[in-house]
C-alpha positions, 0 to 999 in steps of 0.5 A: 500500500505504501509503495508506488508502481510495482511489478504486476506479477504473474498474469492470471485469468479473469476467473482466478482474479474473481476467486482471489477477490472473493477470498480477500473479501470473505475473511475472518471478519465474517465470523463477527457478522452473525452476532451483529445480525442477531443484535440489529434484527434480521430485516434491518440487517438484510436491508443494511447489508444489501445497501452496503454491498451496493455502495462497496461495489460502486466504490470498487468501480471508482478505484478501477477507473482511477487505476486506469486513469493513473496508467493513462497519466503515467503514459502521457508523462512518459510521452512528454518526457520522450518529446523533451528528450527528442528536442534535447537531442536536436541541439547537436544540429545547426539551427538550419538543420533543426528548422529543416527537421521541424518542417519535414518531420511533423508530429505524427504520434497521437496523444491517446495512443503509442505506436508499437509493433502491435498497433495503437495501444489504449492509454487507459489499459491497466498494465502497471500496478499503481497502488492507492498511495501512488494514486493519492500522490498523483491526484491529491495535494499534500494534505490529501496524501497525508490524510490518506496515509493517516486513514490507512494507518488507523485501519491497519492498526484496527486490523492488527488489534482484531487479529491480536485479540482473535487468536488468544480468544480462540486459544483460551476457549480451547484451553479452558475446557469449553469443549465439554458437551455441557458447555453450550448453554453456559455463558462464561465471564472473564473472572471464571476459573480456567486452570485453578486460580488462573482466570479466563482473562489471565489465560487470555493474556498469557496467550496474547503474550505468547502470540506477541513473542512468536509473531511480533518479531516479524514486524522487525523484518520482511515477511512474505506469504507463500503461494502454498500457505495461501492455498492451505489457509484458503482451503481451511477457511472454506472447509470451516465456513461450509461446515458451519453453514451445513451444521446450522442448516441441519439443526434448523431442518430438524426443528431444534434451532433455538434462534428467535432473532428480532425483526428490528433493533435499531440500537444494534445498527451502529455496530452492524454498520461497522461490521458490514463495512469491514466485511466488504473491504477490498478497495485497498488491495484492488491494484494487486488483484486487478492488474495481473488479470490478463484479459480485463474486458469483463472485469466490470461484470466479474466484479459485479458477480463477485459482490452478488456471490459474497452478499449471498454467502454472508446472508446464508452464513448469518441467517443460518446462525441467528435461527440456529442459536439463541441470540444471547448465546452467540459468540463474537467469534462465531466458530466458538458456537460449534466448539462448546455445544455437542447438540450441534457438533459431537465430533471432538476432532471437528470441534477442535478444528473449528475452535483453532481455525482462526488461530491458523488463518489469522496468524499467517496474516498478522506479520503481513499486515504488520509489515505493511503498516510499518512501511506506510509509517515510513512512507508518511514521514519519508523525505525525498533523498533522505534516509532514516537512522538505523535505530529509527528504521529498524527499531522505532518504526516496528515498535510504533507498529506493534505496541499500540494494537497489542496494548489495545488487545490487552485492554479489551477482547471485545471483537464486535466493538473492535471490528465495529469501530475500525469499520465505522471510521477508518473503514468508511474512509478507505471504502467510501471517501478515498475511492470517491476522491480518487475518481473525482480528482483523476477525472479533473486531472486528465480532462485537460490532458486527454480531452473530453472525447477521451474514453476510459474503457474502465470507466465506472457505470456510475460515471455521473458526478451525482454518484460521487457526491452521493458517496461523500454525503453517505460517508459523512452521514455514517460518521455523524450517526456512529459518533452520535450513537457512541456519545449517547451510549456513553451518556446513558452509562 
C-alpha cells in the first residue's frame, strides 16, 4: 500500500482474479457478522447489508477507473518526457538543420495512443500496478496524501488489534475446557476459573503474550506469504465456513434451532454498520488483484458477480446462525458456537478444528499486515533523498507498529466493538471517501490532458458526478450517526 508502481506479477485469468477477490473479501471478519445480525434484527440487517454491498461495489468501480486513469497519466508523462528528450537531442544540429527537421518531420504520434509493433495501444489499459498511495500522490495535494496515509494507518492498526485479540480468544476457549458437551448453554465471564486460580482473562493474556513473542518479531523484518500457505489457509477457511453453514442448516431442518432473532433493533445498527463495512473491504488491495488479470474486458461484470456471490454467502452464513442459536448465546467469534455445544457438533476432532481455525488463518496474516503498516509509517514521514537512522528504521518504526494494537488487545477482547469501530471510521474512509476522491480528482486531472472525447474503457457505470457526491454525503452521514450513537451510549452509562 505504501509503495508506488510495482511489478504486476504473474498474469492470471479473469476467473482466478474473481476467486482471489472473493477470498480477500470473505475473511475472518465474517465470523463477527452473525452476532451483529442477531443484535440489529434480521430485516434491518438484510436491508443494511444489501445497501452496503451496493455502495462497496460502486466504490470498487471508482478505484478501477482511477487505476486506469493513473496508467493513462503515467503514459502521457512518459510521452512528454520522450518529446523533451527528442528536442534535447536536436541541439547537436545547426539551427538550419533543426528548422529543416521541424518542417519535414511533423508530429505524427497521437496523444491517446503509442505506436508499437502491435498497433495503437489504449492509454487507459491497466498494465502497471499503481497502488492507492501512488494514486493519492498523483491526484491529491499534500494534505490529501497525508490524510490518506493517516486513514490507512488507523485501519491497519484496527486490523492488527482484531487479529491480536482473535487468536488468544480462540486459544483460551480451547484451553479452558469449553469443549465439554455441557458447555453450550453456559455463558462464561472473564473472572471464571480456567486452570485453578488462573482466570479466563489471565489465560487470555498469557496467550496474547505468547502470540506477541512468536509473531511480533516479524514486524522487525520482511515477511512474505507463500503461494502454498495461501492455498492451505484458503482451503481451511472454506472447509470451516461450509461446515458451519451445513451444521446450522441441519439443526434448523430438524426443528431444534433455538434462534428467535428480532425483526428490528435499531440500537444494534451502529455496530452492524461497522461490521458490514469491514466485511466488504477490498478497495485497498484492488491494484494487486486487478492488474495481473490478463484479459480485463469483463472485469466490470466479474466484479459485479463477485459482490452478488459474497452478499449471498454472508446472508446464508448469518441467517443460518441467528435461527440456529439463541441470540444471547452467540459468540463474537462465531466458530466458538460449534466448539462448546455437542447438540450441534459431537465430533471432538471437528470441534477442535473449528475452535483453532482462526488461530491458523489469522496468524499467517498478522506479520503481513504488520509489515505493511510499518512501511506506510515510513512512507508518511519519508523525505525525498533522505534516509532514516538505523535505530529509527529498524527499531522505532516496528515498535510504533506493534505496541499500540497489542496494548489495545490487552485492554479489551471485545471483537464486535473492535471490528465495529475500525469499520465505522477508518473503514468508511478507505471504502467510501478515498475511492470517491480518487475518481473525482483523476477525472479533473486528465480532462485537460486527454480531452473530453477521451474514453476510459474502465470507466465506472456510475460515471455521473451525482454518484460521487452521493458517496461523500453517505460517508459523512455514517460518521455523524456512529459518533452520535457512541456519545449517547456513553451518556446513558
